[in-house]
mmCIF file of the N, C-alpha and C atoms, coordinates in Angstrom:
data_MODEL
# 
_entry.id   MODEL 
# 
loop_
_atom_site.group_PDB 
_atom_site.id 
_atom_site.type_symbol 
_atom_site.label_atom_id 
_atom_site.label_alt_id 
_atom_site.label_comp_id 
_atom_site.label_asym_id 
_atom_site.label_entity_id 
_atom_site.label_seq_id 
_atom_site.pdbx_PDB_ins_code 
_atom_site.Cartn_x 
_atom_site.Cartn_y 
_atom_site.Cartn_z 
_atom_site.occupancy 
_atom_site.B_iso_or_equiv 
_atom_site.pdbx_formal_charge 
_atom_site.auth_seq_id 
_atom_site.auth_comp_id 
_atom_site.auth_asym_id 
_atom_site.auth_atom_id 
_atom_site.pdbx_PDB_model_num 
ATOM 1   N N  . MET A 1 1  ? -7.728 -0.345 -11.086 1.00 0.00 ? 1  MET A N  1 
ATOM 2   C CA . MET A 1 1  ? -7.171 -1.546 -10.493 1.00 0.00 ? 1  MET A CA 1 
ATOM 3   C C  . MET A 1 1  ? -6.198 -1.143 -9.383  1.00 0.00 ? 1  MET A C  1 
ATOM 4   N N  . ALA A 1 2  ? -6.314 -1.746 -8.259  1.00 0.00 ? 2  ALA A N  1 
ATOM 5   C CA . ALA A 1 2  ? -5.451 -1.443 -7.116  1.00 0.00 ? 2  ALA A CA 1 
ATOM 6   C C  . ALA A 1 2  ? -4.049 -2.011 -7.329  1.00 0.00 ? 2  ALA A C  1 
ATOM 7   N N  . CYS A 1 3  ? -3.122 -1.453 -6.615  1.00 0.00 ? 3  CYS A N  1 
ATOM 8   C CA . CYS A 1 3  ? -1.733 -1.908 -6.680  1.00 0.00 ? 3  CYS A CA 1 
ATOM 9   C C  . CYS A 1 3  ? -1.637 -3.372 -6.245  1.00 0.00 ? 3  CYS A C  1 
ATOM 10  N N  . PRO A 1 4  ? -0.876 -4.180 -6.967  1.00 0.00 ? 4  PRO A N  1 
ATOM 11  C CA . PRO A 1 4  ? -0.735 -5.590 -6.586  1.00 0.00 ? 4  PRO A CA 1 
ATOM 12  C C  . PRO A 1 4  ? 0.069  -5.783 -5.296  1.00 0.00 ? 4  PRO A C  1 
ATOM 13  N N  . TYR A 1 5  ? 0.764  -4.750 -4.844  1.00 0.00 ? 5  TYR A N  1 
ATOM 14  C CA . TYR A 1 5  ? 1.551  -4.841 -3.611  1.00 0.00 ? 5  TYR A CA 1 
ATOM 15  C C  . TYR A 1 5  ? 0.756  -4.443 -2.369  1.00 0.00 ? 5  TYR A C  1 
ATOM 16  N N  . LEU A 1 6  ? -0.486 -4.014 -2.544  1.00 0.00 ? 6  LEU A N  1 
ATOM 17  C CA . LEU A 1 6  ? -1.310 -3.579 -1.418  1.00 0.00 ? 6  LEU A CA 1 
ATOM 18  C C  . LEU A 1 6  ? -2.075 -4.753 -0.821  1.00 0.00 ? 6  LEU A C  1 
ATOM 19  N N  . GLU A 1 7  ? -1.984 -4.868 0.490   1.00 0.00 ? 7  GLU A N  1 
ATOM 20  C CA . GLU A 1 7  ? -2.771 -5.839 1.252   1.00 0.00 ? 7  GLU A CA 1 
ATOM 21  C C  . GLU A 1 7  ? -3.380 -5.108 2.439   1.00 0.00 ? 7  GLU A C  1 
ATOM 22  N N  . TYR A 1 8  ? -4.408 -5.684 3.005   1.00 0.00 ? 8  TYR A N  1 
ATOM 23  C CA . TYR A 1 8  ? -4.968 -5.159 4.250   1.00 0.00 ? 8  TYR A CA 1 
ATOM 24  C C  . TYR A 1 8  ? -4.802 -6.237 5.305   1.00 0.00 ? 8  TYR A C  1 
ATOM 25  N N  . ARG A 1 9  ? -4.198 -5.849 6.423   1.00 0.00 ? 9  ARG A N  1 
ATOM 26  C CA . ARG A 1 9  ? -3.922 -6.804 7.495   1.00 0.00 ? 9  ARG A CA 1 
ATOM 27  C C  . ARG A 1 9  ? -4.508 -6.300 8.808   1.00 0.00 ? 9  ARG A C  1 
ATOM 28  N N  . ASP A 1 10 ? -4.928 -7.242 9.636   1.00 0.00 ? 10 ASP A N  1 
ATOM 29  C CA . ASP A 1 10 ? -5.481 -6.855 10.931  1.00 0.00 ? 10 ASP A CA 1 
ATOM 30  C C  . ASP A 1 10 ? -4.540 -7.170 12.088  1.00 0.00 ? 10 ASP A C  1 
ATOM 31  N N  . ALA A 1 11 ? -3.274 -7.490 11.762  1.00 0.00 ? 11 ALA A N  1 
ATOM 32  C CA . ALA A 1 11 ? -2.292 -7.778 12.804  1.00 0.00 ? 11 ALA A CA 1 
ATOM 33  C C  . ALA A 1 11 ? -0.885 -7.717 12.219  1.00 0.00 ? 11 ALA A C  1 
ATOM 34  N N  . ASP A 1 12 ? 0.084  -7.547 13.119  1.00 0.00 ? 12 ASP A N  1 
ATOM 35  C CA . ASP A 1 12 ? 1.478  -7.745 12.746  1.00 0.00 ? 12 ASP A CA 1 
ATOM 36  C C  . ASP A 1 12 ? 2.056  -8.765 13.724  1.00 0.00 ? 12 ASP A C  1 
ATOM 37  N N  . GLU A 1 13 ? 3.358  -8.886 13.792  1.00 0.00 ? 13 GLU A N  1 
ATOM 38  C CA . GLU A 1 13 ? 3.960  -9.907 14.651  1.00 0.00 ? 13 GLU A CA 1 
ATOM 39  C C  . GLU A 1 13 ? 3.642  -9.698 16.128  1.00 0.00 ? 13 GLU A C  1 
ATOM 40  N N  . ALA A 1 14 ? 3.467  -8.436 16.539  1.00 0.00 ? 14 ALA A N  1 
ATOM 41  C CA . ALA A 1 14 ? 3.307  -8.139 17.959  1.00 0.00 ? 14 ALA A CA 1 
ATOM 42  C C  . ALA A 1 14 ? 1.926  -7.629 18.361  1.00 0.00 ? 14 ALA A C  1 
ATOM 43  N N  . HIS A 1 15 ? 1.124  -7.173 17.403  1.00 0.00 ? 15 HIS A N  1 
ATOM 44  C CA . HIS A 1 15 ? -0.141 -6.526 17.740  1.00 0.00 ? 15 HIS A CA 1 
ATOM 45  C C  . HIS A 1 15 ? -1.269 -7.009 16.840  1.00 0.00 ? 15 HIS A C  1 
ATOM 46  N N  . SER A 1 16 ? -2.476 -6.931 17.371  1.00 0.00 ? 16 SER A N  1 
ATOM 47  C CA . SER A 1 16 ? -3.655 -7.101 16.524  1.00 0.00 ? 16 SER A CA 1 
ATOM 48  C C  . SER A 1 16 ? -4.410 -5.776 16.546  1.00 0.00 ? 16 SER A C  1 
ATOM 49  N N  . PHE A 1 17 ? -5.112 -5.473 15.454  1.00 0.00 ? 17 PHE A N  1 
ATOM 50  C CA . PHE A 1 17 ? -5.789 -4.197 15.300  1.00 0.00 ? 17 PHE A CA 1 
ATOM 51  C C  . PHE A 1 17 ? -7.293 -4.417 15.227  1.00 0.00 ? 17 PHE A C  1 
ATOM 52  N N  . ASP A 1 18 ? -8.042 -3.401 15.618  1.00 0.00 ? 18 ASP A N  1 
ATOM 53  C CA . ASP A 1 18 ? -9.503 -3.474 15.549  1.00 0.00 ? 18 ASP A CA 1 
ATOM 54  C C  . ASP A 1 18 ? -9.991 -3.468 14.106  1.00 0.00 ? 18 ASP A C  1 
ATOM 55  N N  . THR A 1 19 ? -9.292 -2.756 13.249  1.00 0.00 ? 19 THR A N  1 
ATOM 56  C CA . THR A 1 19 ? -9.649 -2.687 11.829  1.00 0.00 ? 19 THR A CA 1 
ATOM 57  C C  . THR A 1 19 ? -8.417 -2.998 10.992  1.00 0.00 ? 19 THR A C  1 
ATOM 58  N N  . GLU A 1 20 ? -8.644 -3.445 9.788   1.00 0.00 ? 20 GLU A N  1 
ATOM 59  C CA . GLU A 1 20 ? -7.529 -3.757 8.894   1.00 0.00 ? 20 GLU A CA 1 
ATOM 60  C C  . GLU A 1 20 ? -6.787 -2.485 8.505   1.00 0.00 ? 20 GLU A C  1 
ATOM 61  N N  . ARG A 1 21 ? -5.484 -2.604 8.327   1.00 0.00 ? 21 ARG A N  1 
ATOM 62  C CA . ARG A 1 21 ? -4.638 -1.485 7.937   1.00 0.00 ? 21 ARG A CA 1 
ATOM 63  C C  . ARG A 1 21 ? -3.937 -1.814 6.626   1.00 0.00 ? 21 ARG A C  1 
ATOM 64  N N  . ALA A 1 22 ? -3.667 -0.761 5.875   1.00 0.00 ? 22 ALA A N  1 
ATOM 65  C CA . ALA A 1 22 ? -3.002 -0.925 4.580   1.00 0.00 ? 22 ALA A CA 1 
ATOM 66  C C  . ALA A 1 22 ? -1.551 -1.349 4.798   1.00 0.00 ? 22 ALA A C  1 
ATOM 67  N N  . TYR A 1 23 ? -1.142 -2.379 4.057   1.00 0.00 ? 23 TYR A N  1 
ATOM 68  C CA . TYR A 1 23 ? 0.219  -2.915 4.153   1.00 0.00 ? 23 TYR A CA 1 
ATOM 69  C C  . TYR A 1 23 ? 0.787  -3.020 2.750   1.00 0.00 ? 23 TYR A C  1 
ATOM 70  N N  . CYS A 1 24 ? 1.984  -2.484 2.563   1.00 0.00 ? 24 CYS A N  1 
ATOM 71  C CA . CYS A 1 24 ? 2.654  -2.528 1.261   1.00 0.00 ? 24 CYS A CA 1 
ATOM 72  C C  . CYS A 1 24 ? 3.690  -3.645 1.271   1.00 0.00 ? 24 CYS A C  1 
ATOM 73  N N  . THR A 1 25 ? 3.485  -4.657 0.446   1.00 0.00 ? 25 THR A N  1 
ATOM 74  C CA . THR A 1 25 ? 4.437  -5.767 0.394   1.00 0.00 ? 25 THR A CA 1 
ATOM 75  C C  . THR A 1 25 ? 5.706  -5.396 -0.362  1.00 0.00 ? 25 THR A C  1 
ATOM 76  N N  . ALA A 1 26 ? 5.682  -4.298 -1.119  1.00 0.00 ? 26 ALA A N  1 
ATOM 77  C CA . ALA A 1 26 ? 6.892  -3.856 -1.825  1.00 0.00 ? 26 ALA A CA 1 
ATOM 78  C C  . ALA A 1 26 ? 7.951  -3.372 -0.845  1.00 0.00 ? 26 ALA A C  1 
ATOM 79  N N  . VAL A 1 27 ? 7.516  -2.799 0.283   1.00 0.00 ? 27 VAL A N  1 
ATOM 80  C CA . VAL A 1 27 ? 8.456  -2.298 1.287   1.00 0.00 ? 27 VAL A CA 1 
ATOM 81  C C  . VAL A 1 27 ? 8.299  -3.021 2.625   1.00 0.00 ? 27 VAL A C  1 
ATOM 82  N N  . ASP A 1 28 ? 7.412  -4.021 2.669   1.00 0.00 ? 28 ASP A N  1 
ATOM 83  C CA . ASP A 1 28 ? 7.149  -4.795 3.885   1.00 0.00 ? 28 ASP A CA 1 
ATOM 84  C C  . ASP A 1 28 ? 6.870  -3.901 5.084   1.00 0.00 ? 28 ASP A C  1 
ATOM 85  N N  . ALA A 1 29 ? 5.885  -2.998 4.907   1.00 0.00 ? 29 ALA A N  1 
ATOM 86  C CA . ALA A 1 29 ? 5.541  -2.070 5.983   1.00 0.00 ? 29 ALA A CA 1 
ATOM 87  C C  . ALA A 1 29 ? 4.086  -1.627 5.856   1.00 0.00 ? 29 ALA A C  1 
ATOM 88  N N  . PHE A 1 30 ? 3.514  -1.286 6.998   1.00 0.00 ? 30 PHE A N  1 
ATOM 89  C CA . PHE A 1 30 ? 2.204  -0.650 6.983   1.00 0.00 ? 30 PHE A CA 1 
ATOM 90  C C  . PHE A 1 30 ? 2.377  0.759  6.440   1.00 0.00 ? 30 PHE A C  1 
ATOM 91  N N  . VAL A 1 31 ? 1.378  1.235  5.718   1.00 0.00 ? 31 VAL A N  1 
ATOM 92  C CA . VAL A 1 31 ? 1.446  2.570  5.127   1.00 0.00 ? 31 VAL A CA 1 
ATOM 93  C C  . VAL A 1 31 ? 0.279  3.420  5.608   1.00 0.00 ? 31 VAL A C  1 
ATOM 94  N N  . GLN A 1 32 ? 0.468  4.712  5.535   1.00 0.00 ? 32 GLN A N  1 
ATOM 95  C CA . GLN A 1 32 ? -0.547 5.670  5.952   1.00 0.00 ? 32 GLN A CA 1 
ATOM 96  C C  . GLN A 1 32 ? -1.764 5.597  5.030   1.00 0.00 ? 32 GLN A C  1 
ATOM 97  N N  . PRO A 1 33 ? -2.936 5.981  5.531   1.00 0.00 ? 33 PRO A N  1 
ATOM 98  C CA . PRO A 1 33 ? -4.138 5.977  4.687   1.00 0.00 ? 33 PRO A CA 1 
ATOM 99  C C  . PRO A 1 33 ? -3.996 6.804  3.409   1.00 0.00 ? 33 PRO A C  1 
ATOM 100 N N  . MET A 1 34 ? -3.284 7.922  3.470   1.00 0.00 ? 34 MET A N  1 
ATOM 101 C CA . MET A 1 34 ? -3.094 8.723  2.253   1.00 0.00 ? 34 MET A CA 1 
ATOM 102 C C  . MET A 1 34 ? -2.284 7.952  1.214   1.00 0.00 ? 34 MET A C  1 
ATOM 103 N N  . ARG A 1 35 ? -1.338 7.158  1.647   1.00 0.00 ? 35 ARG A N  1 
ATOM 104 C CA . ARG A 1 35 ? -0.561 6.320  0.734   1.00 0.00 ? 35 ARG A CA 1 
ATOM 105 C C  . ARG A 1 35 ? -1.479 5.275  0.114   1.00 0.00 ? 35 ARG A C  1 
ATOM 106 N N  . ALA A 1 36 ? -2.377 4.709  0.909   1.00 0.00 ? 36 ALA A N  1 
ATOM 107 C CA . ALA A 1 36 ? -3.314 3.709  0.391   1.00 0.00 ? 36 ALA A CA 1 
ATOM 108 C C  . ALA A 1 36 ? -4.235 4.302  -0.665  1.00 0.00 ? 36 ALA A C  1 
ATOM 109 N N  . ASP A 1 37 ? -4.509 5.613  -0.586  1.00 0.00 ? 37 ASP A N  1 
ATOM 110 C CA . ASP A 1 37 ? -5.293 6.265  -1.637  1.00 0.00 ? 37 ASP A CA 1 
ATOM 111 C C  . ASP A 1 37 ? -4.573 6.155  -2.976  1.00 0.00 ? 37 ASP A C  1 
ATOM 112 N N  . ILE A 1 38 ? -3.258 6.306  -2.969  1.00 0.00 ? 38 ILE A N  1 
ATOM 113 C CA . ILE A 1 38 ? -2.479 6.138  -4.206  1.00 0.00 ? 38 ILE A CA 1 
ATOM 114 C C  . ILE A 1 38 ? -2.558 4.679  -4.652  1.00 0.00 ? 38 ILE A C  1 
ATOM 115 N N  . CYS A 1 39 ? -2.400 3.758  -3.710  1.00 0.00 ? 39 CYS A N  1 
ATOM 116 C CA . CYS A 1 39 ? -2.447 2.327  -4.021  1.00 0.00 ? 39 CYS A CA 1 
ATOM 117 C C  . CYS A 1 39 ? -3.773 1.927  -4.662  1.00 0.00 ? 39 CYS A C  1 
ATOM 118 N N  . ASN A 1 40 ? -4.839 2.576  -4.231  1.00 0.00 ? 40 ASN A N  1 
ATOM 119 C CA . ASN A 1 40 ? -6.178 2.267  -4.738  1.00 0.00 ? 40 ASN A CA 1 
ATOM 120 C C  . ASN A 1 40 ? -6.588 3.155  -5.903  1.00 0.00 ? 40 ASN A C  1 
ATOM 121 N N  . ASP A 1 41 ? -5.662 3.940  -6.430  1.00 0.00 ? 41 ASP A N  1 
ATOM 122 C CA . ASP A 1 41 ? -5.899 4.815  -7.593  1.00 0.00 ? 41 ASP A CA 1 
ATOM 123 C C  . ASP A 1 41 ? -7.056 5.783  -7.367  1.00 0.00 ? 41 ASP A C  1 
ATOM 124 N N  . ARG A 1 42 ? -7.133 6.338  -6.187  1.00 0.00 ? 42 ARG A N  1 
ATOM 125 C CA . ARG A 1 42 ? -8.175 7.323  -5.873  1.00 0.00 ? 42 ARG A CA 1 
ATOM 126 C C  . ARG A 1 42 ? -7.693 8.730  -6.218  1.00 0.00 ? 42 ARG A C  1 
ATOM 127 N N  . TYR A 1 43 ? -8.642 9.644  -6.383  1.00 0.00 ? 43 TYR A N  1 
ATOM 128 C CA . TYR A 1 43 ? -8.373 11.078 -6.550  1.00 0.00 ? 43 TYR A CA 1 
ATOM 129 C C  . TYR A 1 43 ? -7.438 11.373 -7.723  1.00 0.00 ? 43 TYR A C  1 
ATOM 130 N N  . ASP A 1 44 ? -7.633 10.693 -8.827  1.00 0.00 ? 44 ASP A N  1 
ATOM 131 C CA . ASP A 1 44 ? -6.798 10.867 -10.023 1.00 0.00 ? 44 ASP A CA 1 
ATOM 132 C C  . ASP A 1 44 ? -5.327 10.542 -9.781  1.00 0.00 ? 44 ASP A C  1 
ATOM 133 N N  . LEU A 1 45 ? -5.034 9.739  -8.780  1.00 0.00 ? 45 LEU A N  1 
ATOM 134 C CA . LEU A 1 45 ? -3.680 9.242  -8.536  1.00 0.00 ? 45 LEU A CA 1 
ATOM 135 C C  . LEU A 1 45 ? -3.599 7.825  -9.090  1.00 0.00 ? 45 LEU A C  1 
ATOM 136 N N  . HIS A 1 46 ? -2.424 7.429  -9.524  1.00 0.00 ? 46 HIS A N  1 
ATOM 137 C CA . HIS A 1 46 ? -2.234 6.100  -10.106 1.00 0.00 ? 46 HIS A CA 1 
ATOM 138 C C  . HIS A 1 46 ? -0.942 5.500  -9.561  1.00 0.00 ? 46 HIS A C  1 
ATOM 139 N N  . HIS A 1 47 ? -1.060 4.315  -8.999  1.00 0.00 ? 47 HIS A N  1 
ATOM 140 C CA . HIS A 1 47 ? 0.114  3.708  -8.376  1.00 0.00 ? 47 HIS A CA 1 
ATOM 141 C C  . HIS A 1 47 ? 1.261  3.512  -9.361  1.00 0.00 ? 47 HIS A C  1 
ATOM 142 N N  . GLU A 1 48 ? 0.959  3.281  -10.643 1.00 0.00 ? 48 GLU A N  1 
ATOM 143 C CA . GLU A 1 48 ? 2.022  3.057  -11.631 1.00 0.00 ? 48 GLU A CA 1 
ATOM 144 C C  . GLU A 1 48 ? 2.902  4.289  -11.839 1.00 0.00 ? 48 GLU A C  1 
ATOM 145 N N  . THR A 1 49 ? 2.334  5.471  -11.666 1.00 0.00 ? 49 THR A N  1 
ATOM 146 C CA . THR A 1 49 ? 3.085  6.704  -11.921 1.00 0.00 ? 49 THR A CA 1 
ATOM 147 C C  . THR A 1 49 ? 3.343  7.528  -10.671 1.00 0.00 ? 49 THR A C  1 
ATOM 148 N N  . ASP A 1 50 ? 2.521  7.377  -9.629  1.00 0.00 ? 50 ASP A N  1 
ATOM 149 C CA . ASP A 1 50 ? 2.608  8.256  -8.462  1.00 0.00 ? 50 ASP A CA 1 
ATOM 150 C C  . ASP A 1 50 ? 3.221  7.615  -7.221  1.00 0.00 ? 50 ASP A C  1 
ATOM 151 N N  . CYS A 1 51 ? 3.535  6.347  -7.262  1.00 0.00 ? 51 CYS A N  1 
ATOM 152 C CA . CYS A 1 51 ? 4.076  5.671  -6.077  1.00 0.00 ? 51 CYS A CA 1 
ATOM 153 C C  . CYS A 1 51 ? 5.515  5.221  -6.320  1.00 0.00 ? 51 CYS A C  1 
ATOM 154 N N  . GLU A 1 52 ? 6.418  5.804  -5.559  1.00 0.00 ? 52 GLU A N  1 
ATOM 155 C CA . GLU A 1 52 ? 7.828  5.425  -5.707  1.00 0.00 ? 52 GLU A CA 1 
ATOM 156 C C  . GLU A 1 52 ? 8.093  4.001  -5.236  1.00 0.00 ? 52 GLU A C  1 
ATOM 157 N N  . PHE A 1 53 ? 7.304  3.487  -4.283  1.00 0.00 ? 53 PHE A N  1 
ATOM 158 C CA . PHE A 1 53 ? 7.482  2.105  -3.830  1.00 0.00 ? 53 PHE A CA 1 
ATOM 159 C C  . PHE A 1 53 ? 7.176  1.129  -4.968  1.00 0.00 ? 53 PHE A C  1 
ATOM 160 N N  . TYR A 1 54 ? 6.068  1.353  -5.658  1.00 0.00 ? 54 TYR A N  1 
ATOM 161 C CA . TYR A 1 54 ? 5.684  0.504  -6.786  1.00 0.00 ? 54 TYR A CA 1 
ATOM 162 C C  . TYR A 1 54 ? 6.726  0.599  -7.895  1.00 0.00 ? 54 TYR A C  1 
ATOM 163 N N  . ARG A 1 55 ? 7.105  1.820  -8.245  1.00 0.00 ? 55 ARG A N  1 
ATOM 164 C CA . ARG A 1 55 ? 8.038  2.020  -9.352  1.00 0.00 ? 55 ARG A CA 1 
ATOM 165 C C  . ARG A 1 55 ? 9.383  1.346  -9.063  1.00 0.00 ? 55 ARG A C  1 
ATOM 166 N N  . GLU A 1 56 ? 9.866  1.449  -7.839  1.00 0.00 ? 56 GLU A N  1 
ATOM 167 C CA . GLU A 1 56 ? 11.134 0.808  -7.488  1.00 0.00 ? 56 GLU A CA 1 
ATOM 168 C C  . GLU A 1 56 ? 11.009 -0.711 -7.535  1.00 0.00 ? 56 GLU A C  1 
ATOM 169 N N  . ALA A 1 57 ? 9.915  -1.245 -7.003  1.00 0.00 ? 57 ALA A N  1 
ATOM 170 C CA . ALA A 1 57 ? 9.709  -2.699 -7.002  1.00 0.00 ? 57 ALA A CA 1 
ATOM 171 C C  . ALA A 1 57 ? 9.604  -3.253 -8.416  1.00 0.00 ? 57 ALA A C  1 
ATOM 172 N N  . GLU A 1 58 ? 9.038  -2.459 -9.324  1.00 0.00 ? 58 GLU A N  1 
ATOM 173 C CA . GLU A 1 58 ? 8.875  -2.881 -10.713 1.00 0.00 ? 58 GLU A CA 1 
ATOM 174 C C  . GLU A 1 58 ? 10.090 -2.546 -11.578 1.00 0.00 ? 58 GLU A C  1 
ATOM 175 N N  . GLY A 1 59 ? 11.068 -1.861 -11.003 1.00 0.00 ? 59 GLY A N  1 
ATOM 176 C CA . GLY A 1 59 ? 12.259 -1.492 -11.762 1.00 0.00 ? 59 GLY A CA 1 
ATOM 177 C C  . GLY A 1 59 ? 12.012 -0.394 -12.774 1.00 0.00 ? 59 GLY A C  1 
ATOM 178 N N  . LEU A 1 60 ? 11.073 0.500  -12.481 1.00 0.00 ? 60 LEU A N  1 
ATOM 179 C CA . LEU A 1 60 ? 10.742 1.586  -13.412 1.00 0.00 ? 60 LEU A CA 1 
ATOM 180 C C  . LEU A 1 60 ? 11.502 2.856  -13.078 1.00 0.00 ? 60 LEU A C  1 
# 
């Protein structure tokens, strides 16, 4: 299951993008593709244990 704070957006306030980019609502920022791998629980990574943004937002 993907992180509940992960969204994909194709624009921000000033720009539009050709492809959707990973956006973390826990920190209100676009994140790098490698970070999105954690958000999507890829490569034996898990957002509940491996993402400090998620853990802080959840108070863990």
